[in-house]
C-alpha positions in Angstrom: 291.2 93.0 41.5 293.8 90.5 40.5 294.0 87.4 42.9 297.7 87.1 42.8 298.2 90.5 44.3 296.2 89.3 47.7 299.5 88.0 49.4 301.1 91.3 48.7 298.5 93.1 50.4 298.7 90.8 53.4 302.5 91.5 53.6 301.6 95.1 53.4 299.9 94.9 56.8 302.7 93.3 58.3 305.1 96.0 56.9 303.1 98.7 58.4 303.1 97.0 61.9 306.9 97.0 61.9 307.2 100.8 62.0 304.5 101.4 64.9 305.5 102.1 68.2 305.5 99.0 70.6 303.2 99.0 73.5 305.2 97.7 76.5 303.2 96.7 79.6 305.2 96.6 82.8 302.7 94.2 84.1 304.1 92.9 87.7 305.2 96.4 88.8 302.6 98.6 87.2 299.0 97.1 87.5 296.3 98.9 85.3 292.9 99.1 86.9 290.0 97.0 85.8 286.8 98.0 84.6 284.3 98.4 87.5 282.0 95.4 86.3 285.1 93.1 85.6 284.5 89.5 86.2 287.5 88.3 88.4 287.8 86.0 91.6 284.6 85.0 93.4 283.8 86.2 97.1 281.1 84.8 99.4 279.6 87.7 101.2 278.5 88.1 104.8 275.5 89.8 106.4 276.3 92.9 108.6 276.5 90.7 111.9 279.0 88.3 110.2 276.5 85.5 109.4 277.3 84.0 106.0 274.7 84.9 103.2 275.2 81.5 101.4 272.3 79.2 102.3 273.6 75.9 100.5 271.0 75.9 97.8 273.5 74.8 95.3 272.0 76.9 92.6 275.2 78.3 91.6 276.7 74.9 90.9 273.5 74.0 88.8 274.1 77.3 86.7 277.9 76.7 86.1 278.4 75.6 82.6 282.0 74.4 83.3 280.8 72.6 86.3 283.5 74.3 88.3 281.5 75.0 91.6 280.9 72.1 94.3 278.5 73.1 97.2 277.4 70.7 100.0 274.8 72.2 102.2 274.1 71.3 105.9 271.3 72.4 108.4 271.7 75.2 110.9 270.9 74.6 114.6 270.2 76.9 117.5 273.6 75.9 118.8 275.6 76.5 115.5 274.1 79.2 113.2 276.2 79.9 110.1 273.5 81.8 108.1 270.0 83.4 108.9 268.3 80.4 107.1 267.7 76.8 107.6 270.8 75.8 105.9 274.2 77.0 105.1 277.0 76.1 102.7 279.3 73.6 104.7 281.4 72.8 101.8 282.0 75.3 99.1 284.8 74.8 96.2 285.5 76.6 92.9 287.7 74.9 90.6 289.7 77.8 88.8 291.0 75.3 86.4 287.7 75.0 84.8 286.0 78.2 85.8 285.4 80.5 82.8 284.6 83.6 84.9 281.2 84.0 83.1 279.2 85.2 86.0 276.2 82.8 85.7 276.7 81.7 89.1 276.3 85.1 90.5 273.1 85.6 88.7 271.7 82.3 90.0 272.4 83.2 93.6 269.1 84.1 95.3 270.7 85.9 98.4 273.5 87.6 96.4 275.9 85.6 98.5 278.3 85.1 95.6 279.8 88.0 93.7 282.9 88.6 91.7 285.7 90.9 92.6 288.1 92.8 90.5 291.1 90.6 91.4 292.4 88.9 88.4 295.7 87.4 89.7 294.6 83.8 90.0 297.5 81.8 88.4 299.3 79.3 90.2 302.0 76.4 89.6 300.0 73.8 91.2 296.6 72.2 90.4 295.6 72.0 94.1 296.1 75.5 94.8 293.6 76.4 92.1 290.7 74.6 93.8 289.6 77.3 96.3 287.7 76.4 99.4 285.1 78.1 101.4 287.8 79.4 103.8 289.5 81.2 100.7 286.2 82.6 99.1 284.6 84.0 102.1 284.9 87.7 102.7 286.8 88.7 105.7 285.3 90.0 108.9 284.9 93.8 109.1 284.8 95.7 112.1 281.8 95.1 114.1 281.2 91.7 112.7 281.4 88.6 114.9 282.7 85.1 113.6 280.0 82.4 113.1 278.5 80.3 114.6 276.2 82.9 116.6 272.7 83.6 117.1 270.9 86.0 114.5 271.5 89.7 115.5 269.8 91.6 112.8 266.4 90.2 113.5 264.5 87.2 114.7 263.6 85.5 111.4 265.2 84.9 108.2 262.6 87.5 106.8 264.2 90.3 109.0 267.5 89.6 107.6 266.4 90.1 104.1 264.5 93.3 104.9 267.3 94.8 106.9 270.5 93.3 106.0 269.9 94.0 102.2 269.3 97.5 102.8 272.6 98.0 105.1 270.4 99.0 108.2 271.6 96.8 111.0 269.7 96.6 114.2 266.8 98.8 113.3 263.5 97.2 113.6 260.9 97.0 110.8 257.3 97.6 111.4 255.2 94.4 111.2 252.3 93.8 108.8 249.8 94.3 111.8 251.5 97.8 112.5 251.1 98.8 108.8 247.6 97.7 108.7 246.9 99.7 111.7 248.4 102.9 110.3 246.2 102.4 107.2 243.1 102.5 109.1 244.1 106.0 110.7 
């Protein structure tokens, strides 16, 4: 085809668009639901007894390509226990000015402490308000949960938490390895 007709073809696309119905979005008043797997605001999850799942390992910060996450771990004590492990995330910050909502931090988390919600309204008019702290990111306490610090309630060891807590069974007891070996002999 002749090259001098290319601009006319481009104008044809513009001309067709002029007669199509405009799709007006009434955003603040009418919010469309997001896809179930939408990557929105982050959330730090809790175990069913209220202890935090974050163990302060900093893997999420290492996995973040935008360097938007800052984690500072600290050791749990018997008097002040925030998570079932040896450590917990004392300081946790996500800088939403840098975050690209890719979800690599969620994939890196070994305890599924960090997930992404469907909340997408993150805009603000101050830079300081877009650096979210642990208090803003941690999931709210549900009925039956106790605010940390407190002793472990789902078991006596960290292993009990990962066996019971991840399956959603709170307070039940798992058979020990010796009990299972005894049943195999029968």
